[in-house]
C-alpha positions as a Markdown table, in Angstrom:
| # | Residue | x | y | z |
|---|---|---|---|---|
| 1 | Unk | -36.8 | 2.2 | -12.9 |
| 2 | Unk | -34.5 | -1.0 | -12.0 |
| 3 | Unk | -32.7 | -0.7 | -15.4 |
| 4 | Unk | -31.6 | 2.9 | -14.5 |
| 5 | Unk | -30.5 | 1.8 | -11.1 |
| 6 | Unk | -28.0 | -0.9 | -12.6 |
| 7 | Unk | -27.1 | 1.8 | -15.2 |
| 8 | Unk | -25.8 | 4.2 | -12.7 |
| 9 | Unk | -24.3 | 1.7 | -10.1 |
| 10 | Unk | -20.9 | 2.5 | -8.8 |
| 11 | Unk | -18.1 | 1.1 | -10.8 |
| 12 | Unk | -20.2 | 1.1 | -14.2 |
| 13 | Unk | -18.9 | 2.8 | -17.3 |
| 14 | Unk | -21.4 | 5.3 | -17.5 |
| 15 | Unk | -21.5 | 8.0 | -20.5 |
| 16 | Unk | -18.5 | 10.1 | -19.5 |
| 17 | Unk | -16.6 | 12.4 | -21.5 |
| 18 | Unk | -12.9 | 12.4 | -19.8 |
| 19 | Unk | -11.2 | 15.6 | -19.4 |
| 20 | Unk | -8.0 | 14.1 | -18.9 |
| 21 | Unk | -6.4 | 10.8 | -20.4 |
| 22 | Unk | -5.3 | 8.3 | -21.2 |
| 23 | Unk | -2.7 | 9.0 | -18.9 |
| 24 | Unk | 0.0 | 6.3 | -19.2 |
| 25 | Unk | 2.8 | 4.9 | -17.1 |
| 26 | Unk | 6.0 | 4.8 | -19.0 |
| 27 | Unk | 5.6 | 1.2 | -20.4 |
| 28 | Unk | 2.0 | 2.1 | -21.4 |
| 29 | Unk | 0.6 | -0.9 | -19.4 |
| 30 | Unk | -1.3 | 1.1 | -17.1 |
| 31 | Unk | -3.9 | 3.9 | -18.3 |
| 32 | Unk | -5.5 | 6.3 | -16.1 |
| 33 | Unk | -8.4 | 8.9 | -16.9 |
| 34 | Unk | -9.8 | 11.9 | -14.8 |
| 35 | Unk | -13.1 | 13.8 | -15.3 |
| 36 | Unk | -13.3 | 16.8 | -13.2 |
| 37 | Unk | -16.9 | 17.1 | -13.0 |
| 38 | Unk | -18.0 | 14.6 | -10.6 |
| 39 | Unk | -14.4 | 13.8 | -9.8 |
| 40 | Unk | -14.5 | 10.4 | -11.9 |
| 41 | Unk | -11.3 | 8.6 | -12.0 |
| 42 | Unk | -10.6 | 5.3 | -14.1 |
| 43 | Unk | -7.6 | 3.1 | -14.2 |
| 44 | Unk | -7.2 | 0.2 | -16.9 |
| 45 | Unk | -4.6 | -2.5 | -17.1 |
| 46 | Unk | -3.7 | -2.3 | -20.8 |
| 47 | Unk | -0.8 | -5.3 | -21.0 |
| 48 | Unk | -1.3 | -8.9 | -20.1 |
| 49 | Unk | 1.8 | -9.2 | -17.7 |
| 50 | Unk | 0.0 | -10.4 | -14.8 |
| 51 | Unk | 0.8 | -7.1 | -13.0 |
| 52 | Unk | -2.0 | -4.6 | -11.7 |
| 53 | Unk | -2.5 | -1.3 | -13.2 |
| 54 | Unk | -2.2 | 1.4 | -10.3 |
| 55 | Unk | -3.2 | 5.2 | -9.8 |
| 56 | Unk | -2.4 | 6.7 | -6.6 |
| 57 | Unk | -4.4 | 10.2 | -6.3 |
| 58 | Unk | -2.9 | 13.1 | -4.3 |
| 59 | Unk | -4.0 | 16.5 | -3.3 |
| 60 | Unk | -0.9 | 18.0 | -5.1 |
| 61 | Unk | -1.2 | 21.3 | -3.4 |
| 62 | Unk | -0.9 | 19.9 | 0.3 |
| 63 | Unk | 1.0 | 16.8 | -0.6 |
| 64 | Unk | -1.6 | 14.6 | 1.0 |
| 65 | Unk | -2.2 | 11.0 | -0.4 |
| 66 | Unk | -6.0 | 10.5 | -1.0 |
| 67 | Unk | -6.3 | 7.0 | -2.3 |
| 68 | Unk | -5.2 | 4.2 | -4.7 |
| 69 | Unk | -7.1 | 2.3 | -7.5 |
| 70 | Unk | -6.2 | -0.7 | -9.1 |
| 71 | Unk | -7.4 | -2.9 | -12.0 |
| 72 | Unk | -6.0 | -6.4 | -12.0 |
| 73 | Unk | -6.5 | -7.8 | -15.4 |
| 74 | Unk | -6.3 | -6.6 | -19.0 |
| 75 | Unk | -10.0 | -7.7 | -19.9 |
| 76 | Unk | -11.5 | -4.5 | -21.1 |
| 77 | Unk | -13.0 | -3.7 | -17.8 |
| 78 | Unk | -11.4 | -1.0 | -15.8 |
| 79 | Unk | -12.0 | 0.1 | -12.1 |
| 80 | Unk | -13.8 | 3.5 | -11.4 |
| 81 | Unk | -14.1 | 5.8 | -8.4 |
| 82 | Unk | -16.4 | 8.9 | -8.1 |
| 83 | Unk | -17.2 | 11.9 | -6.1 |
| 84 | Unk | -20.8 | 10.4 | -5.3 |
| 85 | Unk | -18.7 | 7.4 | -3.4 |
| 86 | Unk | -17.9 | 10.2 | -0.6 |
| 87 | Unk | -15.0 | 10.8 | 1.6 |
| 88 | Unk | -11.7 | 11.0 | -0.1 |
| 89 | Unk | -13.2 | 10.2 | -3.7 |
| 90 | Unk | -14.8 | 13.7 | -3.5 |
| 91 | Unk | -11.7 | 15.5 | -4.5 |
| 92 | Unk | -11.0 | 18.9 | -3.2 |
| 93 | Unk | -12.1 | 21.8 | -5.5 |
| 94 | Unk | -9.9 | 24.4 | -6.7 |
| 95 | Unk | -6.8 | 22.1 | -5.9 |
| 96 | Unk | -4.2 | 20.7 | -8.2 |
| 97 | Unk | -4.7 | 16.7 | -8.1 |
| 98 | Unk | -1.7 | 14.5 | -9.0 |
| 99 | Unk | -2.1 | 11.1 | -10.2 |
| 100 | Unk | 1.0 | 8.8 | -10.3 |
| 101 | Unk | 0.3 | 6.0 | -13.0 |
| 102 | Unk | 2.3 | 2.8 | -12.7 |
| 103 | Unk | 2.2 | -0.9 | -12.4 |
| 104 | Unk | 2.1 | -2.7 | -9.0 |
| 105 | Unk | 3.7 | -0.6 | -6.3 |
| 106 | Unk | 6.9 | -2.7 | -6.3 |
| 107 | Unk | 7.2 | -1.8 | -10.2 |
| 108 | Unk | 7.5 | 1.8 | -10.3 |
| 109 | Unk | 10.6 | 2.4 | -12.6 |
| 110 | Unk | 8.0 | 3.5 | -15.3 |
| 111 | Unk | 5.8 | 5.4 | -13.1 |
| 112 | Unk | 4.6 | 8.9 | -14.6 |
| 113 | Unk | 3.0 | 11.6 | -12.8 |
| 114 | Unk | 0.4 | 14.1 | -14.0 |
| 115 | Unk | -1.2 | 17.1 | -12.1 |
| 116 | Unk | -4.6 | 18.8 | -13.2 |
| 117 | Unk | -6.4 | 21.6 | -11.7 |
| 118 | Unk | -9.7 | 20.5 | -10.3 |
| 119 | Unk | -12.1 | 23.4 | -11.0 |
| 120 | Unk | -15.4 | 21.7 | -11.3 |
C-alpha cells in the first residue's frame, strides 16, 4: 500500500497520456502539457539558460487568471498540478482554457498562447 501512495503523490509523473503538448514558448525553452481528464498541467524547463519555464493558466471564456506554474531547472524533472489539488487547479468544465507559455515573467518576448476546450 505504501508503494501505491508514493506512486500517486502530487507532483509525480504518473502515467498520463497528454491531450495537448508540448506547447512551446517561441524560443522552445519552455514546454507545457495539458490533459483534460483530471485537469493535469505540466511545465518543463527545456533549456539550460538560468531562467524558469513558466505557464500561466486562464479561463479564456471569462478572462480570469487561474494560476501560474514554474519549473526552475532543465534537469529532466517538471512541475505538475492536477484537479485533485483542489481550488483553482480544478479547471472549469466546458470552458476554453488558455495557456501562456514563456520563460520568466520578465522575459515574455517569446511567449506563446494556446487555447483548448476543457470538456472532460
